[in-house]
C-alpha positions in Angstrom: 130.2 84.2 183.3 126.6 84.8 184.3 125.2 88.2 184.6 123.0 88.9 187.6 121.2 92.1 188.4 120.7 92.4 192.2 118.8 94.5 194.7 121.0 95.8 197.5 120.1 97.1 201.0 119.5 100.5 199.6 115.7 99.5 199.0 115.0 100.7 202.6 115.7 104.4 201.5 112.8 104.1 199.1 110.1 103.2 201.5 107.2 103.2 201.3 107.5 102.6 197.5 109.5 99.4 198.2 107.3 97.9 201.0 105.2 95.9 198.5 107.6 95.7 195.5 111.3 95.4 194.8 113.3 98.5 194.2 114.2 97.0 190.9 110.5 97.3 189.9 110.3 101.0 190.6 109.9 103.1 187.4 112.3 106.0 186.8 111.3 107.8 183.6 109.4 105.2 181.6 111.1 101.9 182.5 111.6 100.1 185.8 115.2 99.8 187.0 115.7 96.2 186.1 114.6 96.7 182.5 117.0 99.6 182.0 119.8 97.3 183.1 118.5 94.5 181.0 118.5 96.7 177.8 121.9 98.1 178.6 123.4 94.6 178.6 121.9 93.8 175.3 119.2 91.7 177.0 121.9 89.4 178.4 120.8 89.0 181.9 120.6 85.5 183.5 119.0 86.1 186.7 117.4 89.0 188.8 118.2 88.6 192.6 115.4 90.2 194.5 115.4 90.2 198.3 113.9 87.0 199.4 110.7 88.2 200.9 109.7 89.9 197.6 110.8 87.2 195.1 107.7 85.0 195.0 105.4 87.9 194.2 107.8 89.4 191.6 108.1 86.1 189.8 104.3 85.7 189.8 103.9 89.2 188.2 106.3 88.4 185.4 105.7 84.7 184.8 104.0 85.3 181.5 106.5 87.8 180.2 109.6 87.1 178.0 112.0 88.6 180.5 114.3 87.0 183.0 111.5 86.2 185.6 112.0 83.4 186.5 115.4 83.3 185.0 117.6 80.4 184.1 120.1 79.1 186.5 119.0 81.0 189.6 120.9 78.8 192.0 124.6 78.0 192.2 127.6 80.0 193.3 129.8 79.9 190.2 131.6 83.0 189.2 129.1 85.8 188.1 129.1 89.4 187.1 126.8 91.2 189.6 125.3 94.5 188.6 123.5 96.8 191.2 120.1 97.6 189.8 120.1 101.0 191.5 122.5 102.4 188.9 121.3 103.9 185.7 123.3 101.5 183.4 124.5 102.3 179.9 126.1 100.1 177.4 129.5 101.8 178.1 129.3 101.2 181.8 128.3 97.6 181.2 131.4 97.2 178.9 133.6 98.4 181.7 132.2 95.9 184.1 132.9 93.0 181.6 136.6 93.6 182.2 136.4 92.7 185.9 138.3 89.6 187.0 137.3 87.4 189.8 137.3 89.2 193.2 137.3 92.7 191.6 134.6 95.2 192.1 133.6 98.8 191.2 132.3 101.0 193.9 130.6 104.4 194.0 131.8 107.3 196.2 130.7 106.4 199.7 131.3 102.7 199.2 128.1 101.5 197.4 129.0 98.3 195.5 128.1 99.0 191.8 129.4 95.8 190.1 131.4 92.8 191.1 132.9 89.6 189.7 132.4 87.1 192.5 131.3 83.5 193.2 128.4 84.0 195.6 125.1 82.0 196.0 122.4 84.1 194.2 119.6 83.2 196.6 119.3 83.8 200.3 119.5 86.8 202.7 122.2 89.4 203.2 123.3 89.4 199.6 125.0 92.8 199.9 127.1 91.6 202.8 128.1 88.3 201.1 129.1 90.1 198.0 131.2 92.7 199.8 133.0 89.8 201.6 133.8 88.1 198.4 135.7 90.9 196.7 139.3 91.8 197.4 140.1 94.6 195.0 138.0 97.9 194.7 138.1 100.7 192.2 135.9 103.8 192.6 133.7 105.0 189.7 131.4 108.1 189.6 128.3 106.7 187.9 124.7 107.7 188.2 122.7 105.9 190.8 119.5 106.4 192.8 120.2 106.8 196.5 116.8 107.9 198.0 113.2 108.0 196.9 113.2 111.7 195.9 116.1 110.9 193.5 113.2 109.7 191.2 112.4 113.4 190.8 116.0 114.3 190.3 116.8 111.7 187.5 113.3 110.9 186.3 112.5 113.7 183.9 115.8 113.2 181.9 115.2 109.4 182.0 112.0 109.9 180.0 114.0 110.9 177.0 116.7 108.4 177.7 114.2 105.6 178.0 112.7 106.6 174.7 116.0 106.0 173.0 116.5 102.7 174.9 113.1 101.5 173.5 113.8 102.9 170.0 111.0 105.5 170.1 111.4 108.6 168.0 109.4 111.7 169.1 108.8 114.0 166.2 107.4 117.5 165.6 104.7 115.9 163.4 103.9 112.6 165.1 101.6 110.1 163.3 98.1 110.1 164.8 98.1 113.7 165.9 94.5 114.9 165.0 93.3 118.2 163.7 92.6 120.5 166.6 95.5 119.3 168.7 98.6 121.5 169.0 102.3 120.8 169.4 104.8 123.4 170.5 108.6 123.1 170.4 111.2 120.9 168.7 111.7 117.9 171.1 108.5 116.4 169.6 106.0 113.7 170.7 105.6 110.1 170.2 102.1 108.6 170.1 101.9 104.8 170.3 99.1 102.7 168.7 95.6 103.1 170.0 96.1 106.5 171.5 92.9 108.7 171.7 93.5 112.4 171.5 90.5 114.7 171.8 90.3 118.3 170.3 92.3 121.0 172.0 95.0 118.9 173.5 98.4 120.8 173.7 101.8 119.1 173.6 104.4 121.5 174.8 107.8 120.0 173.8 110.0 123.1 174.3 111.8 121.5 177.2 111.5 117.8 176.4 109.7 115.1 174.5 106.1 113.9 175.3 105.7 110.1 175.0 102.1 108.7 175.1 101.9 104.8 175.4 99.3 102.6 173.7 95.6 102.9 174.7 96.0 106.2 176.6 93.3 108.8 176.3 93.9 112.5 176.4 90.7 114.5 176.8 89.8 117.9 175.6 92.0 120.8 176.7 94.7 118.7 178.5 98.2 120.3 178.4 101.2 118.0 178.6 104.6 119.7 179.0 107.7 117.6 178.2 109.5 115.8 179.4 106.4 113.9 180.1 105.3 110.2 179.8 101.7 108.9 179.8 101.5 105.1 180.5 99.5 102.4 178.8 95.7 102.9 179.0 95.9 105.9 181.3 93.4 108.7 181.2 94.3 112.4 181.3 91.1 114.3 182.2 89.5 117.4 180.6 91.7 120.5 181.1 94.3 118.7 183.1 97.7 120.5 183.3 100.8 118.4 183.5 103.8 120.7 183.9 107.3 119.5 183.1 108.7 116.2 184.5 105.5 114.1 184.9 105.7 110.3 184.4 102.3 108.7 184.8 102.3 104.8 184.9 99.9 102.4 183.3 96.2 102.5 184.0 96.2 105.9 185.9 93.7 108.7 185.9 94.9 112.2 186.3 93.3 115.6 186.4 93.8 119.1 187.9 97.4 120.3 188.0 100.5 118.1 188.3 104.1 119.1 188.2 107.1 116.6 188.3 104.8 113.8 189.5 105.9 110.1 189.3 103.1 107.6 189.6 104.1 104.0 189.7 100.8 102.9 188.0 97.2 102.0 188.8 96.6 105.2 190.7 94.1 108.0 190.5 94.2 111.8 190.9 91.2 112.7 188.8 90.0 115.9 190.2 91.1 119.6 190.6 93.9 120.2 193.1 97.7 120.5 193.0 100.2 117.6 193.2 103.8 118.7 192.8 107.3 117.0 193.1 105.6 113.9 194.3 106.1 110.2 194.1 102.9 108.1 194.3 102.6 104.3 194.7 100.1 102.0 193.1 96.3 101.8 194.1 96.5 105.3 195.5 93.4 107.5 195.2 93.4 111.3 195.9 90.0 112.8 196.6 88.8 116.0 195.0 90.7 119.2 196.0 93.6 117.2 197.6 96.6 119.6 197.5 100.2 119.1 198.5 102.8 121.7 199.4 106.2 121.4 197.7 107.8 124.6 198.7 108.4 126.1 202.1 107.4 129.7 202.6 111.0 130.4 203.5 112.2 128.9 200.2 114.5 126.8 202.4 115.6 123.2 202.3 112.7 120.7 202.7 113.1 118.0 205.5 111.5 114.7 205.0 111.3 111.2 206.5 114.1 108.9 205.6 115.7 105.8 207.3 113.5 106.1 210.3 114.2 109.8 211.0 113.8 113.3 209.8 116.6 114.4 207.4 117.3 117.3 205.1 116.6 116.5 201.5 118.9 119.1 199.9 115.9 120.1 197.8 113.9 123.4 197.7 111.0 121.7 195.9 109.7 118.4 197.5 106.1 117.4 197.9 105.2 114.0 199.1 105.7 110.3 198.8 102.6 108.0 199.2 102.6 104.4 199.7 100.5 101.8 197.9 96.8 101.7 198.7 96.8 105.1 200.5 93.7 107.2 200.0 92.8 110.8 200.7 89.3 112.4 201.1 88.0 115.5 199.6 90.0 118.7 200.6 92.9 116.8 202.1 96.1 118.9 202.5 99.6 117.3 202.6 102.5 119.2 204.1 105.8 119.7 202.4 108.0 116.7 202.3 105.4 114.3 203.6 105.8 110.6 203.6 102.6 108.5 204.1 103.0 104.8 204.3 101.1 101.8 202.9 97.4 101.5 203.4 96.5 104.9 205.0 93.2 106.6 204.8 93.7 110.4 205.4 90.9 113.1 205.7 89.9 116.1 207.6 90.8 119.8 207.8 94.5 120.9 208.4 97.9 119.6 207.4 98.7 115.9 208.1 102.2 115.5 209.7 105.4 114.9 207.7 105.4 111.2 208.6 102.3 109.1 208.8 103.2 105.4 209.3 101.8 102.4 207.5 98.1 101.5 208.1 96.9 104.7 209.8 93.3 106.0 209.5 92.2 109.5 210.5 92.6 113.2 210.5 95.0 115.7 211.9 95.1 115.3 215.7 92.9 112.1 215.6 94.4 108.9 214.2 94.0 105.3 214.8 95.2 102.0 213.5 93.7 101.0 210.1 92.7 97.4 210.7 94.4 95.0 208.3 91.3 93.2 207.2 89.6 96.4 206.3 92.6 97.5 204.2 92.7 94.2 202.3 88.9 94.2 201.8 89.1 97.7 200.2 92.2 96.7 198.2 90.4 93.6 196.8 87.4 95.7 195.9 89.5 98.5 194.2 91.7 96.0 192.2 88.6 94.0 191.1 87.2 97.2 189.5 90.2 97.1 187.2 89.9 93.3 186.7 93.0 92.6 188.7 93.1 89.8 191.3 94.8 90.2 194.7 97.2 87.2 194.8 97.9 85.3 198.0 101.5 86.3 197.8 100.5 89.9 197.6 98.2 89.7 200.7 101.0 87.8 202.6 103.4 90.7 201.8 100.8 93.3 203.0 100.4 91.3 206.3 104.1 91.2 206.7 104.2 95.0 206.1 101.5 95.5 208.7 103.3 93.5 211.4 106.6 95.0 210.7 105.3 98.5 211.0 103.5 97.9 214.3 106.2 99.4 216.5 106.3 102.7 214.6 102.5 102.8 214.5 102.4 102.3 218.2 104.9 105.2 218.9 103.0 107.5 216.5 99.6 106.8 218.2 101.1 107.0 221.8 102.7 110.4 221.0 99.3 111.5 219.7 97.6 110.4 222.9 100.2 112.1 225.1 99.6 115.4 223.2 95.9 115.1 223.7 96.3 114.5 227.4 98.7 117.4 227.8 96.3 119.7 225.9 93.4 118.6 228.1 95.3 119.3 231.3 96.2 122.8 230.1 92.6 123.5 229.3 91.6 122.3 232.8 94.0 124.8 234.4 
């Protein structure tokens, strides 16, 4: 029986992170979700079923890697074991799924399909619906799964240690490569990959979890890294940066100032002073100097955020922001508690930006306009070229599709702003 990892309809609750990537590509801890599943199966995955609109780009990204992209036997509707990539799979969980017979499925509380043995065509749309229709016997299991974008903050810090074990990394209290003048506190230890550069005065605080530093990363003088913490390949941690517990910084990022429980997907910059806390940041994001976000209400109450097209309670006291790919902030920008800014935004000016800023918006509080698609792509191409990364045609096409799909929400947002201005002007006239 083939093993297929699939992306279900839950990707929508992770927007804007999943606008330009599959949910299975989102990192939680150190590894993306697909790779956690792949390792849990003993690297026995035959196919990864992305949603159709994302597949061409995903395959292009991974075409040179020895992983199941593109995988063998993608087509066909013979009996297969389907594994939902939103779950945090372990070998024991995988072993239980191997016992499923044709038509049997495991579901999470609430009805989310966790795993199924079914004969369903792997390509095409509405995969979740077709899988649900193909199963006849359900059994409920209580297994860990990501449900919304801020679950990355809930599960991610512990996943740093779990991913270290999956990858066979061993943090120690005396890691090889720790130079004189650097300091390590605690017993959880640190792991330093080959090619890591550590300047004098760097502090590794492992009293609450390990610190893992990937190959080619550079930690500059006076940086403090509190575990659990992961620094991705070839990332730069600036002078006197403070990374409090729970940070996971993806590859080729640059970070400075103060960060707490921040998950950067990779290729993003927050180089300067300013606070970023309990935040999820997409790729090719750049935060200007003194950009700050709020992650706690003055009332210490539950933070509301934007999810599934509406404001909802998050159930969290601490929640900062979620920033989509290619979004930028200018010097001194302030981001309100629970804010969700979409893809390709350019935010600046005094005062708090609203909790929800749709995709492709340019402006400051009270004065926004549509950020023209060609301008966004021109900037993206320039930014990516500085890192020797091309902007593939498939990627530009996906950005255009995102621009077109977000037009209705953008129109509502801008019309509401215009109505507010008109009402304010009339009040002033009277």
